[in-house]
C-alpha positions in Angstrom: -50.9 47.6 67.8 -47.2 47.0 66.7 -47.0 46.6 63.1 -44.0 46.5 61.1 -40.5 47.7 61.7 -41.5 50.6 60.1 -44.6 51.5 61.9 -43.2 50.6 65.5 -40.4 53.1 65.2 -42.7 55.9 63.6 -44.8 55.3 67.4 -41.5 56.1 69.4 -40.6 59.2 67.1 -43.9 60.5 67.5 -44.2 59.9 71.4 -40.8 61.5 71.9 -42.0 64.7 69.7 -38.1 64.1 68.2 -38.2 64.6 64.7 -37.3 61.8 62.6 -34.2 62.9 60.9 -32.5 63.0 64.5 -33.1 59.1 64.5 -31.7 58.5 61.1 -28.6 61.3 62.3 -28.2 58.8 65.4 -27.7 56.0 62.9 -25.6 57.7 61.1 -23.5 57.8 63.9 -23.2 54.3 64.4 -19.9 52.3 63.3 -20.1 50.8 60.2 -18.2 47.9 59.1 -17.4 47.4 55.7 -16.7 44.2 54.1 -13.3 44.1 51.5 -14.6 43.8 48.0 -13.4 40.5 46.4 -11.8 41.5 42.9 -11.3 38.5 40.5 -7.5 37.8 40.1 -5.2 39.2 37.4 -4.1 36.8 35.5 -1.0 37.1 33.6 -1.6 36.6 29.6 0.0 33.4 28.5 1.7 33.6 25.3 1.6 30.6 22.9 3.5 30.5 19.8 1.6 29.3 16.8 3.2 26.1 14.9 1.6 23.5 12.9 2.4 20.5 11.7 2.1 19.3 7.8 0.9 15.7 7.5 1.0 13.0 4.9 -1.8 12.8 3.9 -3.7 9.3 2.4 -4.1 10.4 -1.3 -5.8 7.0 -1.4 -7.7 4.2 0.9 -5.0 2.2 0.2 -1.9 4.2 0.8 -0.1 3.6 3.7 3.1 5.7 3.1 4.4 8.5 0.4 7.0 9.8 -0.9 8.5 13.5 -1.1 9.1 13.9 -5.1 9.6 17.8 -4.5 9.1 20.6 -2.0 7.4 23.6 -4.5 8.4 25.9 -1.7 11.5 26.2 0.4 12.1 27.2 4.4 11.9 30.8 5.0 8.9 30.9 2.0 5.6 32.9 3.3 2.5 30.4 2.4 -1.3 31.4 2.2 -4.0 28.9 2.6 -4.8 26.9 -0.1 -1.3 27.2 -2.1 0.7 23.7 -3.2 3.7 23.0 -0.7 4.8 19.5 -1.9 4.3 17.4 -4.2 3.6 13.9 -2.7 4.1 10.4 -4.4 1.4 7.9 -3.9 1.0 4.4 -4.9 -0.9 5.4 -8.2 0.0 9.2 -8.7 1.8 12.7 -8.0 -0.4 14.8 -5.8 0.1 18.6 -5.0 -0.3 18.3 -1.2 -1.9 22.1 -0.3 -1.8 24.0 3.1 -4.5 24.5 5.3 -3.3 27.5 7.0 -1.2 31.1 6.5 2.1 31.6 7.7 5.6 30.7 7.1 7.7 27.5 5.8 9.9 26.9 9.0 11.0 23.6 8.9 11.0 20.7 6.2 11.2 17.1 8.7 11.2 15.3 5.8 13.4 16.0 2.7 13.1 15.0 -0.9 13.3 11.6 -2.0 12.7 10.1 1.6 9.5 8.2 2.5 6.8 8.9 5.2 3.9 7.4 6.6 0.4 8.5 6.3 -0.3 10.9 9.3 3.2 11.8 9.9 4.4 15.3 10.0 6.7 16.1 7.2 7.3 20.0 7.2 6.4 22.7 10.3 4.3 26.2 9.6 4.8 29.0 11.7 2.3 31.9 12.0 4.8 34.7 12.3 8.8 35.2 12.3 9.1 35.1 15.6 8.3 31.5 15.6 10.4 30.3 13.0 13.4 29.2 15.3 11.3 27.6 18.0 9.7 25.9 14.9 13.5 25.0 13.9 13.9 23.7 17.5 11.3 21.8 17.0 12.4 20.0 13.8 15.5 19.2 15.3 14.4 17.9 18.3 12.1 15.1 16.5 14.6 14.6 14.2 17.2 13.5 17.2 13.9 11.6 18.9 13.8 9.8 15.5 17.5 8.7 15.5 17.2 6.5 18.9 14.8 4.8 17.9 15.4 3.9 13.9 18.8 2.7 15.8 17.3 0.9 18.6 16.2 -1.8 16.7 19.6 -2.6 15.2 20.9 -2.9 18.7 18.3 -5.1 19.3 18.9 -7.1 16.6 22.8 -7.1 16.9 24.4 -10.3 15.9 26.1 -12.0 18.8 29.7 -12.3 19.0 31.1 -15.6 16.6 31.8 -18.8 18.5 34.6 -20.5 18.6 35.3 -21.9 15.7 35.6 -25.7 15.4 38.6 -27.6 15.2 39.7 -27.6 11.5 42.2 -30.0 10.2 45.1 -28.4 9.5 48.4 -29.7 7.2 50.6 -31.0 10.1 53.8 -29.0 11.6 57.0 -31.0 10.6 57.3 -33.7 13.4 61.1 -33.8 14.9 62.1 -37.5 15.7 63.2 -40.3 13.6 60.2 -42.5 14.1 57.9 -42.2 11.3 54.2 -41.2 12.8 51.1 -43.8 12.5 48.1 -42.7 10.5 44.8 -43.6 11.4 42.3 -42.7 9.5 38.9 -44.4 8.2 38.2 -46.4 5.2 36.0 -43.6 3.3 38.4 -41.0 4.5 41.0 -42.5 2.9 39.0 -43.0 -0.5 38.2 -39.6 -0.2 41.9 -38.5 -0.2 42.7 -40.8 -3.1 39.5 -39.2 -5.1 40.5 -35.7 -4.6 44.4 -36.3 -4.8 44.9 -35.1 -1.0 48.0 -36.7 1.0 46.6 -38.4 4.1 49.5 -38.1 6.0 49.4 -34.2 6.1 46.0 -34.0 7.3 45.5 -33.9 11.1 42.6 -35.5 12.3 39.8 -34.2 14.5 38.6 -37.5 15.5 38.7 -40.0 18.2 43.1 -40.4 19.0 43.6 -38.3 16.2 41.8 -40.5 13.7 41.2 -38.6 10.2 37.7 -38.6 9.3 35.9 -38.0 5.9 35.0 -34.2 6.9 38.8 -33.9 7.7 39.3 -34.8 3.7 37.0 -32.6 2.6 37.4 -29.4 4.3 41.3 -29.9 3.2 40.0 -29.6 -0.2 37.4 -26.5 0.7 34.2 -28.7 0.4 31.3 -27.1 2.8 29.9 -29.5 5.2 26.3 -30.7 5.0 23.4 -29.2 6.9 20.7 -31.2 8.2 17.6 -30.3 6.9 15.4 -29.4 9.3 12.0 -32.3 8.2 13.8 -34.8 10.4 14.5 -32.9 13.3 10.4 -32.2 12.8 9.7 -35.8 12.5 12.0 -36.5 15.5 10.2 -34.2 17.7 6.6 -35.1 16.3 8.1 -38.8 17.2 8.3 -37.5 20.6 5.0 -36.5 21.3 5.4 -32.8 20.0 3.0 -31.3 17.0 4.7 -28.0 15.4 1.7 -25.4 15.6 0.9 -23.8 12.1 1.8 -20.3 13.7 5.2 -21.8 14.7 5.6 -22.8 10.9 4.3 -19.8 9.6 6.7 -17.6 11.8 9.5 -19.4 10.6 10.8 -16.3 8.0 11.6 -17.8 4.8 15.2 -18.8 4.0 16.9 -15.9 1.3 18.0 -17.2 -2.1 21.1 -16.9 -2.9 21.9 -13.9 -5.6 22.5 -15.1 -8.6 26.4 -13.3 -10.0 26.2 -10.2 -11.8 22.4 -9.6 -10.6 21.3 -6.3 -9.7 19.0 -5.5 -6.8 16.6 -2.7 -7.6 14.3 -1.4 -4.4 10.5 -1.8 -5.7 9.3 1.6 -6.6 6.0 3.2 -4.6 3.5 1.8 -7.1 5.5 -1.6 -7.5 4.8 -2.0 -3.9 1.2 -1.2 -4.0 0.8 -3.5 -7.0 2.8 -6.1 -5.4 0.7 -5.9 -2.3 -2.7 -5.6 -4.7 -1.8 -9.2 -6.3 -0.7 -11.0 -3.1 -4.2 -9.6 -1.8 -6.0 -11.2 -4.8 -4.3 -14.5 -3.6 -7.0 -14.9 -1.2 -10.3 -14.9 -3.2 -11.8 -18.2 -5.5 -11.6 -17.0 -8.7 -12.7 -19.2 -12.0 -12.2 -18.4 -15.7 -14.5 -18.4 -18.5 -13.4 -18.1 -22.3 -15.6 -16.8 -25.0 -14.8 -16.6 -28.9 -16.4 -13.5 -30.0 -17.1 -12.9 -34.0 -15.7 -9.2 -35.0 -16.1 -7.8 -38.3 -19.3 -5.9 -38.2 -16.9 -4.6 -35.2 -13.5 -3.8 -36.8 -16.3 -2.2 -39.8 -17.6 -0.2 -37.2 -14.1 1.2 -35.7 -13.0 2.7 -39.3 -16.0 4.3 -39.6 -15.2 6.1 -35.9 -11.8 6.0 -35.3 -11.2 9.4 -37.8 -14.0 10.8 -35.1 -11.6 10.1 -32.6 -13.2 6.5 -31.3 -10.7 4.0 -30.2 -11.4 0.3 -30.4 -10.6 0.1 -26.1 -13.1 2.5 -25.7 -15.8 0.6 -28.2 -15.0 -2.8 -26.0 -15.3 -0.7 -22.8 -18.4 0.7 -24.2 -19.6 -2.7 -24.6 -18.4 -4.2 -21.3 -20.8 -1.5 -19.6 -23.7 -2.3 -21.7 -23.0 -6.2 -21.1 -22.9 -5.0 -17.1 -26.2 -3.1 -17.1 -28.6 -6.7 -17.9 -26.1 -8.9 -15.5 -25.5 -6.0 -12.7 -24.0 -9.2 -10.5 -20.9 -9.3 -12.5 -20.7 -5.8 -11.5 -21.1 -6.6 -7.9 -18.2 -6.3 -4.9 -17.3 -8.9 -2.3 -15.1 -6.7 0.6 -15.2 -9.2 3.6 -16.6 -12.2 2.4 -19.7 -12.2 4.4 -21.6 -10.2 2.1 -21.9 -8.7 -1.0 -23.2 -4.9 -2.8 -24.5 -4.1 -5.9 -23.1 -1.3 -7.2 -25.4 1.5 -9.3 -22.8 2.7 -11.4 -21.3 1.1 -13.8 -17.3 2.8 -14.1 -15.8 0.6 -16.0 -11.2 0.2 -15.4 -9.4 0.1 -18.2 -5.5 -1.4 -17.4 -2.5 1.0 -18.9 0.8 0.3 -18.9 3.1 3.1 -17.8 6.6 3.5 -16.9 7.1 1.5 -13.7 4.1 -0.1 -13.1 0.8 -0.6 -13.9 -2.5 1.9 -13.3 -6.5 1.3 -13.9 -8.0 4.8 -15.2 -11.5 4.3 -14.4 -14.5 5.4 -17.2 -16.9 6.2 -14.4 -20.6 6.2 -16.1 -19.3 4.3 -19.2 -23.1 2.6 -20.0 -24.8 6.5 -20.2 -21.7 8.2 -21.9 -21.1 7.6 -25.8 -18.3 6.6 -27.7 -17.4 10.1 -28.8 -17.3 11.6 -25.2 -15.7 8.9 -23.4 -13.0 8.8 -26.2 -12.2 12.4 -25.2 -12.1 11.2 -21.3 -10.3 8.3 -22.0 -7.4 10.0 -23.9 -7.3 12.8 -21.0 -7.3 9.5 -18.1 -4.2 8.3 -20.6 -2.4 11.8 -20.4 -2.9 11.8 -16.3 -2.1 8.5 -15.9 1.4 8.9 -17.8 2.4 12.0 -16.4 1.2 10.5 -12.5 -1.6 13.2 -12.3 -4.4 11.1 -11.7 -6.9 12.0 -8.9 -7.9 9.0 -6.6 -11.2 9.1 -7.6 -9.7 9.0 -11.4 -8.3 5.3 -10.4 -9.7 3.6 -7.1 -13.3 3.4 -8.0 -14.1 0.7 -10.9 -16.6 -1.6 -10.4 -15.4 -3.9 -13.1 -11.4 -3.7 -15.1 -11.0 -4.1 -18.7 -7.2 -5.3 -19.7 -6.9 -5.4 -23.6 -3.4 -6.7 -24.9 -5.0 -7.6 -28.6 -2.7 -4.2 -30.0 0.3 -6.6 -29.0 -1.1 -9.3 -30.8 -1.7 -11.6 -27.9 -4.3 -13.6 -28.8 -5.5 -15.0 -25.0 -4.1 -14.1 -21.8 -5.9 -14.7 -18.4 -5.9 -11.2 -16.1 -6.0 -11.4 -12.0 -8.8 -10.2 -10.2 -8.0 -6.2 -8.3 -9.3 -6.5 -5.3 -12.4 -5.0 -4.5 -14.3 -6.0 -8.0 -16.5 -9.0 -8.7 -14.6 -9.5 -12.4 -11.9 -8.5 -14.7 -12.0 -9.0 -19.1 -9.2 -10.0 -20.7 -9.4 -9.3 -24.4 -6.9 -10.8 -26.8 -6.4 -9.7 -30.5 -9.1 -10.4 -33.1 -7.2 -12.7 -35.9 -8.8 -14.6 -39.6 -10.5 -17.7 -38.2 -11.3 -20.4 -40.3 -15.4 -20.9 -38.8 -17.9 -23.7 -40.8 -21.3 -22.5 -40.8 -24.8 -23.4 -39.8 -24.7 -24.8 -43.7 -21.7 -26.3 -43.2 -19.6 -24.0 -45.5 -16.4 -22.8 -44.7 -16.0 -19.4 -44.2 -12.7 -17.1 -42.8 -14.1 -14.4 -40.0 -12.1 -12.5 -37.8 -12.7 -13.4 -34.2 -11.2 -12.9 -30.5 -11.0 -14.7 -27.5 -12.2 -12.8 -24.3 -11.6 -14.7 -20.9 -13.2 -13.7 -18.0 -12.0 -14.0 -14.3 -14.3 -13.7 -11.6 -14.6 -13.6 -8.1 -16.7 -17.1 -7.2 -18.3 -16.6 -4.1 -21.1 -13.9 -5.9 -20.6 -15.2 -9.5 -21.0 -18.3 -10.7 -20.9 -20.0 -13.7 -24.2 -19.8 -15.3 -24.4 -15.9 -14.6 -20.7 -15.4 -16.5 -21.2 -17.3 -19.4 -24.7 -15.4 -20.0 -22.8 -11.8 -19.2 -20.6 -13.1 -22.0 -23.3 -14.4 -24.2 -24.7 -10.6 -23.9 -21.4 -8.8 -24.5 -20.8 -11.1 -27.7 -24.4 -10.2 -29.1 -23.3 -6.1 -28.7 -20.0 -7.1 -30.0 -21.5 -8.5 -33.2 -24.4 -6.4 -34.2 -22.7 -3.1 -32.4 -25.1 -0.4 -33.9 -26.5 0.3 -30.3 -22.7 1.1 -29.3 -23.0 4.3 -31.3 -26.6 5.7 -29.6 
């Protein structure tokens, strides 16, 4: 039986008596067609220059742009990863910006003193000296691309060509002729001319048939004509059934107030712009205020004992507020979206500090858990860093409650504006001797200070704030727990 191909071949070879090698040799003499081998195409290597951008970082959650204070490195300097390159002024502090790569500072895109939005390129970093020239060309191209975009709005908002001036009254030209010229004027124009001592015969009228009008006399004296106010126009439009939409009313920019003679216009610094923005944002929050009078005799005695050890009155007040907040967590809560609020697990008391050119609120984090001596050390370090503009973002934007103390300036009472993102702020006045009537009917003199708290009425109600202030007053009037 015929089996596989190999078995059939063996039988044919045996029948013919030829060895198997002759078959293999005959097969070797058959022409063999070789297929061409497929080799992968050889790609020429592409060399790409490595040029990295140094971006303006977001140093805080409220920062939208930054100002270049100074470049620590110059163009051509070689940089190492983690090395400080530039000092940037944010809305609260000056901070060093580090590089994330090794390389050469090839080009400075934003020079010192200028500002750039967050995420914009402020410098170019080349990997080697071969890419420096290319990076400089790239920086120059960026500068050229910015200049038309900056100049285009100016061209788009260019002032229209001035309209031909209206005919204004002028002195009449000498009349050639023997007959006198007849003067036609309105009675009120003659009255104004007599009042301002103007020779009405020297004027040329702009009214019908050359009539001299009161406007002609006022123009000759130099009185500007009165402009029609916008409310009548709005009233006339409403009388015709046209009602202006609120969006259209908001879109009208407010008129610029005339500048006072001798005044100097000073632009806001970065910090002042941030303070202005936060204060305007606070106007959208419904707030209310509650005041409380607190006896400070015991607190004053404690301060005399601990001030030699470095404790300050501000720290004592912050510690007392933190202890009261632990008992009234709703005052330590915050509402940011108007739809919900969050209880903050940490009690971080921010304290307002006036510095040169602005205001900042360094934060005493976990003020309820630290003793007054450790808090005093932290507070002195925070004040030093705040005045040298070296605070880190988490050291001024992590507050859950704010304390503002003007008592050291002799201010007896004031109201504070609620910072955005917080539930309450406490304004502390000076402690002054006050005549107080006791429960027994006798009068005595005690040191009292007035405390006003401004709170977000969306999450904190009057009873909540009253209970908090009562607890705060008990801690101040019996301050032994402050030293624990």
